[in-house]
C-alpha positions in Angstrom: 128.0 43.5 109.1 129.8 40.9 111.1 129.2 40.4 114.8 126.1 42.7 115.0 124.7 40.5 117.7 127.5 41.5 120.0 126.5 45.1 119.8 124.8 46.6 122.8 121.2 47.3 122.3 119.9 50.7 123.1 118.3 50.7 126.5 114.6 51.3 126.3 114.5 54.4 128.4 111.0 55.4 129.5 110.7 59.0 130.5 109.8 59.4 134.2 107.6 62.3 133.6 104.3 61.3 132.0 104.2 64.5 130.1 107.7 63.8 128.7 106.3 60.6 127.2 103.7 62.7 125.3 106.3 65.2 124.2 108.6 62.4 123.0 105.7 60.8 121.0 104.6 64.1 119.6 108.2 65.0 118.5 108.6 61.5 116.8 105.3 62.0 115.0 106.2 65.5 113.9 109.5 64.2 112.5 107.7 61.4 110.7 105.1 63.8 109.3 107.9 66.1 108.0 109.5 63.1 106.2 106.2 62.1 104.7 105.4 65.6 103.6 108.9 65.9 102.1 108.4 62.6 100.2 104.9 63.7 99.0 106.4 67.1 97.8 109.0 65.1 95.9 106.4 63.0 94.2 104.2 66.0 93.4 107.2 67.7 91.8 107.9 64.6 89.8 104.2 64.4 88.8 104.5 67.9 87.5 107.6 67.1 85.6 106.1 63.9 84.1 103.0 65.8 83.1 105.1 68.4 81.2 107.0 65.5 79.6 103.8 63.9 78.4 102.8 67.2 76.8 106.2 67.6 75.3 106.2 64.0 73.8 102.7 64.4 72.6 103.7 67.6 70.7 106.8 65.9 69.4 104.8 63.0 68.0 102.4 65.4 66.4 105.3 67.3 64.8 107.0 64.1 63.6 103.7 62.9 62.2 103.3 66.2 60.2 106.9 65.9 58.9 106.3 62.2 58.1 103.3 63.2 55.9 105.4 65.9 54.1 108.2 63.3 53.5 105.6 60.8 52.3 104.1 63.3 49.9 107.5 64.0 48.5 108.3 60.3 48.3 111.5 60.6 50.4 111.8 57.1 51.7 115.0 57.7 53.7 113.4 60.7 55.6 110.3 58.6 56.1 112.3 55.8 57.6 114.2 58.2 60.0 111.0 60.0 61.0 109.1 56.7 61.6 111.9 55.6 63.9 111.8 59.0 65.7 108.0 58.7 66.0 108.3 55.1 67.5 111.0 56.3 70.0 108.8 59.3 71.0 105.8 57.0 71.4 107.8 54.6 73.6 109.0 57.6 75.7 105.4 58.8 75.9 104.1 55.4 77.1 106.9 55.0 79.6 106.3 58.5 80.9 102.5 57.9 81.2 103.2 54.6 83.1 105.5 56.5 85.5 102.8 59.2 85.9 100.2 56.5 86.6 102.4 55.1 89.4 103.3 58.5 90.9 99.8 59.9 91.2 98.4 57.3 93.6 101.6 57.2 95.6 101.5 61.0 96.0 97.9 60.9 97.1 98.7 58.2 99.6 101.6 60.1 101.1 99.4 63.3 101.3 96.7 61.3 103.2 99.4 59.8 105.4 100.8 63.3 106.2 97.2 64.5 107.0 96.7 61.5 109.3 100.0 62.1 111.1 99.1 65.8 111.5 95.7 64.9 112.9 97.3 62.4 115.3 99.8 65.0 116.5 96.9 67.5 117.1 95.0 64.8 119.1 98.1 64.1 121.2 98.7 67.8 121.9 95.1 68.1 123.1 95.4 64.9 125.1 98.7 66.2 126.6 97.1 69.5 127.6 94.3 67.5 129.3 96.8 65.2 131.0 98.8 68.3 132.2 95.7 69.8 133.7 94.8 66.5 135.4 98.4 66.2 136.8 98.3 69.7 138.2 94.9 69.0 139.7 96.1 65.7 141.1 99.2 67.3 142.5 97.1 69.9 144.3 94.8 67.2 145.6 97.8 65.2 146.8 99.3 68.2 148.4 96.0 69.0 150.2 95.6 65.4 151.2 99.1 65.3 152.5 98.4 68.4 154.6 95.2 66.9 155.9 97.0 63.7 156.8 99.7 65.8 158.7 96.9 67.6 160.6 95.2 64.3 161.4 98.5 62.9 162.6 99.0 66.0 164.8 95.5 65.6 166.2 96.1 61.9 166.9 99.4 62.8 168.6 97.7 65.4 170.8 95.0 62.9 171.6 97.6 60.3 172.5 99.4 62.9 174.7 96.1 63.7 176.4 95.4 60.1 177.0 98.9 59.7 178.5 98.4 62.7 180.7 95.0 61.3 181.8 96.6 57.9 182.6 99.3 59.7 184.6 96.6 61.6 186.6 94.7 58.4 187.2 97.9 56.6 188.3 98.7 59.4 190.6 95.1 59.3 192.0 95.4 55.5 192.5 98.8 56.1 194.3 97.3 58.8 196.5 94.4 56.5 197.4 96.7 53.7 198.3 98.9 55.9 200.4 95.9 57.4 202.1 94.6 54.0 202.9 98.0 52.9 204.1 98.3 55.9 206.5 94.8 55.3 207.9 95.7 51.7 208.7 98.7 52.7 210.8 
């Protein structure tokens, strides 16, 4: 892995749409939940296989013990030696399998709980997304209505300004008439 520091980092792209952020997080959590469920299923399958192995080794040890008793009653030292070694190997395998089973069970439980937690979080986010979507639509409608209201107010203000300008023009014309009338009387 030489020169990894020269690699370009992924740009942290934030979705512009707030709902897209929800969708992206939900998608990521769903993917994570699927991976966790897959791992839990693998461990549960392993647990079943280990449980069957424990049963198989337990039966094998019982079978070897019976054959060991038969060999002992016959005084067959060589068979006893072989059977004793087989019994010890089966007991070692049984112990190893039980140890593995003891490790797998809590891990499987933990992964199932994690999968449930992720599933709950996804459900909460979906509910929150729906609420956010409704609020965005309502906000958009309010914004649109407010924009229309602002446009109407601007039109009313423009009309008022035009009226004021017309009124000023009339007053100016009246002042001009009065000055002209006073000028003609003076002559």
